[in-house]
Gaussian input, Z-matrix of N, CA and C with variables (Angstrom, degrees):
# hf/3-21g

backbone

0 1
 N
 C     1     B1
 C     2     B2     1     A1
 N     3     B3     2     A2     1     D1
 C     4     B4     3     A3     2     D2
 C     5     B5     4     A4     3     D3
 N     6     B6     5     A5     4     D4
 C     7     B7     6     A6     5     D5
 C     8     B8     7     A7     6     D6
 N     9     B9     8     A8     7     D7
 C    10    B10     9     A9     8     D8
 C    11    B11    10    A10     9     D9
 N    12    B12    11    A11    10    D10
 C    13    B13    12    A12    11    D11
 C    14    B14    13    A13    12    D12
 N    15    B15    14    A14    13    D13
 C    16    B16    15    A15    14    D14
 C    17    B17    16    A16    15    D15
 N    18    B18    17    A17    16    D16
 C    19    B19    18    A18    17    D17
 C    20    B20    19    A19    18    D18
 N    21    B21    20    A20    19    D19
 C    22    B22    21    A21    20    D20
 C    23    B23    22    A22    21    D21
 N    24    B24    23    A23    22    D22
 C    25    B25    24    A24    23    D23
 C    26    B26    25    A25    24    D24
 N    27    B27    26    A26    25    D25
 C    28    B28    27    A27    26    D26
 C    29    B29    28    A28    27    D27
 N    30    B30    29    A29    28    D28
 C    31    B31    30    A30    29    D29
 C    32    B32    31    A31    30    D30
 N    33    B33    32    A32    31    D31
 C    34    B34    33    A33    32    D32
 C    35    B35    34    A34    33    D33
 N    36    B36    35    A35    34    D34
 C    37    B37    36    A36    35    D35
 C    38    B38    37    A37    36    D36
 N    39    B39    38    A38    37    D37
 C    40    B40    39    A39    38    D38
 C    41    B41    40    A40    39    D39
 N    42    B42    41    A41    40    D40
 C    43    B43    42    A42    41    D41
 C    44    B44    43    A43    42    D42
 N    45    B45    44    A44    43    D43
 C    46    B46    45    A45    44    D44
 C    47    B47    46    A46    45    D45
 N    48    B48    47    A47    46    D46
 C    49    B49    48    A48    47    D47
 C    50    B50    49    A49    48    D48
 N    51    B51    50    A50    49    D49
 C    52    B52    51    A51    50    D50
 C    53    B53    52    A52    51    D51
 N    54    B54    53    A53    52    D52
 C    55    B55    54    A54    53    D53
 C    56    B56    55    A55    54    D54
 N    57    B57    56    A56    55    D55
 C    58    B58    57    A57    56    D56
 C    59    B59    58    A58    57    D57
 N    60    B60    59    A59    58    D58
 C    61    B61    60    A60    59    D59
 C    62    B62    61    A61    60    D60
 N    63    B63    62    A62    61    D61
 C    64    B64    63    A63    62    D62
 C    65    B65    64    A64    63    D63
 N    66    B66    65    A65    64    D64
 C    67    B67    66    A66    65    D65
 C    68    B68    67    A67    66    D66
 N    69    B69    68    A68    67    D67
 C    70    B70    69    A69    68    D68
 C    71    B71    70    A70    69    D69
 N    72    B72    71    A71    70    D70
 C    73    B73    72    A72    71    D71
 C    74    B74    73    A73    72    D72
 N    75    B75    74    A74    73    D73
 C    76    B76    75    A75    74    D74
 C    77    B77    76    A76    75    D75
 N    78    B78    77    A77    76    D76
 C    79    B79    78    A78    77    D77
 C    80    B80    79    A79    78    D78
 N    81    B81    80    A80    79    D79
 C    82    B82    81    A81    80    D80
 C    83    B83    82    A82    81    D81
 N    84    B84    83    A83    82    D82
 C    85    B85    84    A84    83    D83
 C    86    B86    85    A85    84    D84
 N    87    B87    86    A86    85    D85
 C    88    B88    87    A87    86    D86
 C    89    B89    88    A88    87    D87
 N    90    B90    89    A89    88    D88
 C    91    B91    90    A90    89    D89
 C    92    B92    91    A91    90    D90
 N    93    B93    92    A92    91    D91
 C    94    B94    93    A93    92    D92
 C    95    B95    94    A94    93    D93
 N    96    B96    95    A95    94    D94
 C    97    B97    96    A96    95    D95
 C    98    B98    97    A97    96    D96
 N    99    B99    98    A98    97    D97
 C   100   B100    99    A99    98    D98
 C   101   B101   100   A100    99    D99
 N   102   B102   101   A101   100   D100
 C   103   B103   102   A102   101   D101
 C   104   B104   103   A103   102   D102
 N   105   B105   104   A104   103   D103
 C   106   B106   105   A105   104   D104
 C   107   B107   106   A106   105   D105
 N   108   B108   107   A107   106   D106
 C   109   B109   108   A108   107   D107
 C   110   B110   109   A109   108   D108
 N   111   B111   110   A110   109   D109
 C   112   B112   111   A111   110   D110
 C   113   B113   112   A112   111   D111
 N   114   B114   113   A113   112   D112
 C   115   B115   114   A114   113   D113
 C   116   B116   115   A115   114   D114
 N   117   B117   116   A116   115   D115
 C   118   B118   117   A117   116   D116
 C   119   B119   118   A118   117   D117
 N   120   B120   119   A119   118   D118
 C   121   B121   120   A120   119   D119
 C   122   B122   121   A121   120   D120
 N   123   B123   122   A122   121   D121
 C   124   B124   123   A123   122   D122
 C   125   B125   124   A124   123   D123
 N   126   B126   125   A125   124   D124
 C   127   B127   126   A126   125   D125
 C   128   B128   127   A127   126   D126
 N   129   B129   128   A128   127   D127
 C   130   B130   129   A129   128   D128
 C   131   B131   130   A130   129   D129
 N   132   B132   131   A131   130   D130
 C   133   B133   132   A132   131   D131
 C   134   B134   133   A133   132   D132
 N   135   B135   134   A134   133   D133
 C   136   B136   135   A135   134   D134
 C   137   B137   136   A136   135   D135
 N   138   B138   137   A137   136   D136
 C   139   B139   138   A138   137   D137
 C   140   B140   139   A139   138   D138
 N   141   B141   140   A140   139   D139
 C   142   B142   141   A141   140   D140
 C   143   B143   142   A142   141   D141
 N   144   B144   143   A143   142   D142
 C   145   B145   144   A144   143   D143
 C   146   B146   145   A145   144   D144
 N   147   B147   146   A146   145   D145
 C   148   B148   147   A147   146   D146
 C   149   B149   148   A148   147   D147
 N   150   B150   149   A149   148   D148
 C   151   B151   150   A150   149   D149
 C   152   B152   151   A151   150   D150
 N   153   B153   152   A152   151   D151
 C   154   B154   153   A153   152   D152
 C   155   B155   154   A154   153   D153
 N   156   B156   155   A155   154   D154
 C   157   B157   156   A156   155   D155
 C   158   B158   157   A157   156   D156
 N   159   B159   158   A158   157   D157
 C   160   B160   159   A159   158   D158
 C   161   B161   160   A160   159   D159
 N   162   B162   161   A161   160   D160
 C   163   B163   162   A162   161   D161
 C   164   B164   163   A163   162   D162
 N   165   B165   164   A164   163   D163
 C   166   B166   165   A165   164   D164
 C   167   B167   166   A166   165   D165
 N   168   B168   167   A167   166   D166
 C   169   B169   168   A168   167   D167
 C   170   B170   169   A169   168   D168
 N   171   B171   170   A170   169   D169
 C   172   B172   171   A171   170   D170
 C   173   B173   172   A172   171   D171

   B1=1.4404
   B2=1.5278
   B3=1.2973
   B4=1.4654
   B5=1.5224
   B6=1.3257
   B7=1.4607
   B8=1.5247
   B9=1.2968
   B10=1.4615
   B11=1.5231
   B12=1.3225
   B13=1.4650
   B14=1.5290
   B15=1.3246
   B16=1.4592
   B17=1.5159
   B18=1.3043
   B19=1.4475
   B20=1.5306
   B21=1.3113
   B22=1.4661
   B23=1.5236
   B24=1.3090
   B25=1.4581
   B26=1.5261
   B27=1.3155
   B28=1.4634
   B29=1.5219
   B30=1.3216
   B31=1.4625
   B32=1.5254
   B33=1.3170
   B34=1.4701
   B35=1.5331
   B36=1.3223
   B37=1.4681
   B38=1.5261
   B39=1.3264
   B40=1.4626
   B41=1.5330
   B42=1.3097
   B43=1.4627
   B44=1.5172
   B45=1.3301
   B46=1.4579
   B47=1.5242
   B48=1.3310
   B49=1.4689
   B50=1.5253
   B51=1.3290
   B52=1.4638
   B53=1.5257
   B54=1.3253
   B55=1.4680
   B56=1.5295
   B57=1.3286
   B58=1.4704
   B59=1.5257
   B60=1.3361
   B61=1.4682
   B62=1.5304
   B63=1.3351
   B64=1.4641
   B65=1.5272
   B66=1.3207
   B67=1.4670
   B68=1.5341
   B69=1.3189
   B70=1.4742
   B71=1.5207
   B72=1.3233
   B73=1.4666
   B74=1.5295
   B75=1.3302
   B76=1.4752
   B77=1.5210
   B78=1.3233
   B79=1.4531
   B80=1.5241
   B81=1.3191
   B82=1.4600
   B83=1.5136
   B84=1.3189
   B85=1.4688
   B86=1.5127
   B87=1.3232
   B88=1.4588
   B89=1.5195
   B90=1.3300
   B91=1.4634
   B92=1.5213
   B93=1.3062
   B94=1.4609
   B95=1.5235
   B96=1.3121
   B97=1.4637
   B98=1.5175
   B99=1.2830
   B100=1.4639
   B101=1.5231
   B102=1.2933
   B103=1.4582
   B104=1.5201
   B105=1.3049
   B106=1.4586
   B107=1.5190
   B108=1.3126
   B109=1.4582
   B110=1.5177
   B111=1.3024
   B112=1.4607
   B113=1.5300
   B114=1.2884
   B115=1.4561
   B116=1.5077
   B117=1.2907
   B118=1.4520
   B119=1.5284
   B120=1.3312
   B121=1.4590
   B122=1.5277
   B123=1.2974
   B124=1.4489
   B125=1.5161
   B126=1.3252
   B127=1.4575
   B128=1.5227
   B129=1.3082
   B130=1.4547
   B131=1.5230
   B132=1.2976
   B133=1.4622
   B134=1.5164
   B135=1.3036
   B136=1.4614
   B137=1.5273
   B138=1.3237
   B139=1.4579
   B140=1.5189
   B141=1.3131
   B142=1.4523
   B143=1.5381
   B144=1.3305
   B145=1.4739
   B146=1.5254
   B147=1.3306
   B148=1.4663
   B149=1.5296
   B150=1.3149
   B151=1.4615
   B152=1.5238
   B153=1.3057
   B154=1.4658
   B155=1.5369
   B156=1.3259
   B157=1.4653
   B158=1.5332
   B159=1.3291
   B160=1.4575
   B161=1.5275
   B162=1.3155
   B163=1.4687
   B164=1.5271
   B165=1.3318
   B166=1.4669
   B167=1.5407
   B168=1.3365
   B169=1.4485
   B170=1.5064
   B171=1.3173
   B172=1.4770
   B173=1.5089
   A1=110.95
   A2=118.64
   A3=120.71
   A4=111.55
   A5=114.39
   A6=121.54
   A7=108.44
   A8=117.20
   A9=120.80
   A10=113.11
   A11=117.65
   A12=121.53
   A13=112.75
   A14=118.70
   A15=122.25
   A16=109.36
   A17=117.51
   A18=123.24
   A19=112.86
   A20=119.09
   A21=121.80
   A22=113.42
   A23=117.43
   A24=121.44
   A25=108.34
   A26=115.32
   A27=119.88
   A28=113.79
   A29=117.71
   A30=120.14
   A31=109.34
   A32=115.27
   A33=119.68
   A34=110.85
   A35=116.52
   A36=120.63
   A37=111.00
   A38=117.56
   A39=121.33
   A40=110.53
   A41=116.40
   A42=120.76
   A43=110.37
   A44=117.39
   A45=120.78
   A46=111.18
   A47=117.43
   A48=120.72
   A49=110.53
   A50=117.52
   A51=120.91
   A52=110.96
   A53=117.11
   A54=120.61
   A55=111.03
   A56=116.96
   A57=120.78
   A58=110.64
   A59=116.50
   A60=120.67
   A61=110.55
   A62=116.75
   A63=120.31
   A64=111.50
   A65=116.24
   A66=119.85
   A67=110.35
   A68=117.13
   A69=120.90
   A70=111.63
   A71=116.54
   A72=121.49
   A73=112.66
   A74=116.77
   A75=123.77
   A76=114.57
   A77=117.68
   A78=121.09
   A79=110.49
   A80=116.12
   A81=121.83
   A82=110.50
   A83=114.83
   A84=122.14
   A85=107.65
   A86=115.58
   A87=121.10
   A88=109.33
   A89=115.37
   A90=121.56
   A91=108.32
   A92=116.50
   A93=120.67
   A94=108.10
   A95=115.78
   A96=118.57
   A97=108.91
   A98=115.24
   A99=119.72
   A100=109.01
   A101=115.41
   A102=119.90
   A103=110.58
   A104=115.67
   A105=119.49
   A106=111.95
   A107=116.82
   A108=119.83
   A109=111.72
   A110=114.99
   A111=119.08
   A112=109.89
   A113=115.68
   A114=119.48
   A115=112.35
   A116=113.63
   A117=121.89
   A118=110.56
   A119=116.00
   A120=120.71
   A121=109.14
   A122=116.53
   A123=122.46
   A124=109.01
   A125=115.67
   A126=120.30
   A127=108.33
   A128=116.08
   A129=122.70
   A130=107.86
   A131=115.84
   A132=121.13
   A133=108.33
   A134=115.43
   A135=121.99
   A136=108.62
   A137=115.49
   A138=119.25
   A139=108.11
   A140=116.00
   A141=121.71
   A142=108.43
   A143=118.59
   A144=121.00
   A145=113.15
   A146=118.11
   A147=120.67
   A148=110.86
   A149=117.64
   A150=121.23
   A151=109.64
   A152=117.22
   A153=120.69
   A154=110.80
   A155=116.76
   A156=119.88
   A157=110.63
   A158=116.46
   A159=120.93
   A160=110.37
   A161=117.35
   A162=121.03
   A163=111.17
   A164=117.27
   A165=120.90
   A166=111.38
   A167=116.44
   A168=119.94
   A169=114.69
   A170=117.47
   A171=120.46
   A172=111.14
   D1=-24.66
   D2=-176.68
   D3=-83.26
   D4=152.75
   D5=176.34
   D6=-128.20
   D7=145.46
   D8=-179.94
   D9=-62.29
   D10=-29.60
   D11=-176.83
   D12=-75.81
   D13=-8.83
   D14=-176.94
   D15=-90.74
   D16=78.55
   D17=-173.04
   D18=-57.88
   D19=-46.75
   D20=-176.08
   D21=-87.47
   D22=-12.19
   D23=-179.61
   D24=-99.29
   D25=84.09
   D26=-171.19
   D27=-102.92
   D28=-9.98
   D29=179.52
   D30=-124.45
   D31=157.54
   D32=177.13
   D33=-60.43
   D34=-35.90
   D35=-179.84
   D36=-65.80
   D37=-41.38
   D38=179.32
   D39=-66.42
   D40=-40.05
   D41=178.43
   D42=-64.02
   D43=-45.97
   D44=-179.69
   D45=-64.61
   D46=-38.92
   D47=177.77
   D48=-62.68
   D49=-41.16
   D50=178.46
   D51=-65.74
   D52=-43.42
   D53=178.20
   D54=-63.45
   D55=-41.57
   D56=178.15
   D57=-61.40
   D58=-43.18
   D59=-179.92
   D60=-63.42
   D61=-45.91
   D62=179.38
   D63=-62.45
   D64=-35.34
   D65=177.23
   D66=-69.94
   D67=-42.16
   D68=178.50
   D69=-62.03
   D70=-32.81
   D71=-179.64
   D72=-87.79
   D73=6.23
   D74=178.63
   D75=65.77
   D76=25.81
   D77=173.04
   D78=-84.17
   D79=-34.72
   D80=-178.07
   D81=-122.32
   D82=157.43
   D83=171.69
   D84=-126.85
   D85=131.08
   D86=-179.34
   D87=-92.04
   D88=137.13
   D89=178.40
   D90=-132.02
   D91=133.58
   D92=175.07
   D93=-87.65
   D94=125.98
   D95=178.18
   D96=-82.15
   D97=142.87
   D98=-179.57
   D99=-89.40
   D100=109.20
   D101=179.21
   D102=-83.81
   D103=157.84
   D104=-179.64
   D105=-92.85
   D106=-19.70
   D107=-177.00
   D108=-110.11
   D109=-176.75
   D110=178.51
   D111=-73.82
   D112=163.61
   D113=176.45
   D114=117.64
   D115=-176.52
   D116=-175.86
   D117=-73.73
   D118=140.95
   D119=177.01
   D120=-74.67
   D121=145.73
   D122=178.21
   D123=-88.54
   D124=133.92
   D125=176.43
   D126=-96.91
   D127=130.05
   D128=176.75
   D129=-114.00
   D130=147.48
   D131=178.02
   D132=-118.18
   D133=132.54
   D134=179.62
   D135=-121.74
   D136=147.27
   D137=174.85
   D138=-67.57
   D139=132.88
   D140=179.29
   D141=-58.52
   D142=126.51
   D143=-179.16
   D144=-57.01
   D145=-31.47
   D146=179.07
   D147=-64.98
   D148=-33.32
   D149=177.46
   D150=-67.06
   D151=-42.52
   D152=178.82
   D153=-62.44
   D154=-42.96
   D155=179.83
   D156=-64.98
   D157=-41.13
   D158=-179.03
   D159=-63.35
   D160=-41.18
   D161=179.61
   D162=-68.91
   D163=-28.67
   D164=-179.73
   D165=-80.71
   D166=-7.03
   D167=178.80
   D168=89.95
   D169=13.00
   D170=-179.69
   D171=-78.92

């Protein structure tokens, strides 16, 4: 889950808190991916389409 470019996001907890905040503010949308095998589902985050439209001037 971590990326080298995320200087201030150094722990899994900090990353999750940032993702939760962005989701609460409607910047991101969380989607559970449907896996074919057993195990934990992967959560994916997508930029909210309304944010993309707003930035494009629509």
